[in-house]
Residue frames as qw, qx, qy, qz and C-alpha x, y, z in Angstrom:
[[0.113, -0.447, -0.335, 0.822, 284.44, 15.68, 119.21],
 [0.198, 0.053, -0.400, -0.893, 282.88, 17.01, 115.99],
 [0.362, -0.305, -0.841, -0.262, 280.21, 14.32, 116.32],
 [0.247, -0.460, -0.653, 0.548, 279.32, 15.49, 119.91],
 [0.004, 0.321, 0.002, -0.947, 279.04, 19.10, 118.74],
 [0.289, -0.034, -0.602, -0.744, 276.76, 18.11, 115.87],
 [0.368, -0.419, -0.828, 0.062, 274.45, 16.23, 118.31],
 [0.189, -0.447, -0.418, 0.768, 274.34, 19.23, 120.59],
 [0.110, 0.211, -0.235, -0.943, 273.50, 21.41, 117.74],
 [0.328, -0.216, -0.758, -0.521, 270.85, 19.12, 116.49],
 [0.305, -0.451, -0.747, 0.382, 269.32, 19.00, 119.98],
 [0.098, -0.385, -0.200, 0.895, 269.36, 22.62, 120.23],
 [0.217, 0.043, -0.503, -0.836, 267.57, 23.08, 116.93],
 [0.368, -0.343, -0.842, -0.194, 264.97, 20.47, 118.00],
 [0.236, -0.510, -0.597, 0.573, 264.36, 22.26, 121.26],
 [0.063, 0.284, -0.090, -0.953, 264.03, 25.62, 119.48],
 [0.313, -0.110, -0.691, -0.642, 261.57, 23.93, 117.01],
 [0.356, -0.432, -0.823, 0.094, 259.56, 22.45, 119.81],
 [0.130, -0.390, -0.374, 0.831, 259.51, 25.74, 121.61],
 [0.171, 0.185, -0.304, -0.919, 258.02, 27.32, 118.51],
 [0.384, -0.228, -0.819, -0.360, 255.59, 24.58, 117.83],
 [0.266, -0.450, -0.726, 0.446, 254.39, 24.83, 121.51],
 [0.038, 0.384, 0.149, -0.911, 253.89, 28.59, 121.19],
 [0.315, 0.000, -0.555, -0.770, 251.86, 28.11, 117.87],
 [0.362, -0.357, -0.860, -0.047, 249.74, 25.39, 119.63],
 [0.185, -0.479, -0.549, 0.660, 249.04, 27.69, 122.62],
 [0.131, 0.265, -0.093, -0.951, 248.19, 30.67, 120.37],
 [0.383, -0.168, -0.697, -0.582, 245.71, 28.53, 118.30],
 [0.330, -0.375, -0.835, 0.230, 244.27, 27.31, 121.51],
 [0.092, -0.412, -0.331, 0.844, 243.81, 30.64, 122.94],
 [0.217, 0.095, -0.422, -0.875, 242.18, 31.80, 119.55],
 [0.430, -0.293, -0.815, -0.256, 239.72, 28.83, 119.65],
 [0.271, -0.461, -0.674, 0.510, 238.84, 29.65, 123.32],
 [0.053, 0.277, 0.092, -0.955, 238.30, 33.36, 122.47],
 [0.333, -0.018, -0.551, -0.765, 236.05, 32.48, 119.64],
 [0.348, -0.381, -0.856, 0.018, 234.05, 29.98, 121.74],
 [0.170, -0.437, -0.537, 0.701, 233.47, 32.61, 124.23],
 [0.180, 0.182, -0.226, -0.940, 232.40, 35.16, 121.71],
 [0.427, -0.156, -0.730, -0.510, 229.87, 32.64, 120.03],
 [0.333, -0.381, -0.793, 0.339, 228.62, 31.53, 123.62],
 [0.031, -0.399, -0.302, 0.865, 227.95, 35.19, 124.35],
 [0.307, 0.073, -0.441, -0.840, 226.03, 35.68, 121.08],
 [0.412, -0.218, -0.846, -0.257, 224.01, 32.58, 121.67],
 [0.238, -0.462, -0.700, 0.489, 223.02, 33.52, 125.20],
 [0.119, 0.291, 0.021, -0.949, 222.11, 37.10, 124.03],
 [0.376, -0.024, -0.651, -0.658, 220.01, 35.63, 121.35],
 [0.366, -0.335, -0.865, 0.069, 218.25, 33.37, 123.80],
 [0.112, -0.392, -0.501, 0.764, 217.64, 36.05, 126.28],
 [0.228, 0.138, -0.293, -0.918, 216.10, 38.24, 123.34],
 [0.423, -0.128, -0.764, -0.471, 213.88, 35.37, 122.29],
 [0.292, -0.384, -0.827, 0.288, 212.76, 34.57, 125.81],
 [0.000, -0.335, -0.262, 0.905, 211.87, 38.40, 126.34],
 [0.298, 0.051, -0.471, -0.829, 209.64, 38.54, 123.12],
 [0.672, 0.111, 0.506, -0.530, 206.08, 37.50, 123.26],
 [0.278, 0.028, 0.907, 0.315, 205.23, 34.42, 121.35],
 [0.399, 0.042, -0.336, -0.852, 202.80, 34.93, 118.56],
 [0.681, 0.073, 0.556, -0.470, 199.46, 33.18, 119.10],
 [0.224, 0.000, 0.906, 0.360, 198.90, 30.03, 117.01],
 [0.505, 0.231, -0.055, -0.830, 196.36, 30.48, 114.48],
 [0.484, 0.108, 0.865, -0.082, 194.00, 27.69, 114.08],
 [0.416, 0.286, -0.388, -0.771, 192.84, 27.27, 110.57],
 [0.596, 0.171, 0.756, -0.211, 190.05, 24.68, 110.13],
 [0.118, 0.121, -0.710, -0.683, 189.34, 23.41, 106.60],
 [0.654, 0.265, 0.311, -0.637, 185.83, 23.19, 105.41],
 [0.243, -0.099, 0.917, 0.301, 184.94, 20.17, 103.65]]
């Protein structure tokens, strides 16, 4: 009887640990997704800014020999 209770207690601890680990995994995944979205928005804003700016004319410098 005591052996069965010990096994049940061990399984309950493992289930609790698994639940905590899964919650940590999901929290980390959500943080990565949030950061990815932030970085994507920054990149798109930068690209839009750069596209709106006039490009400087290329200066041709010829060398005299």
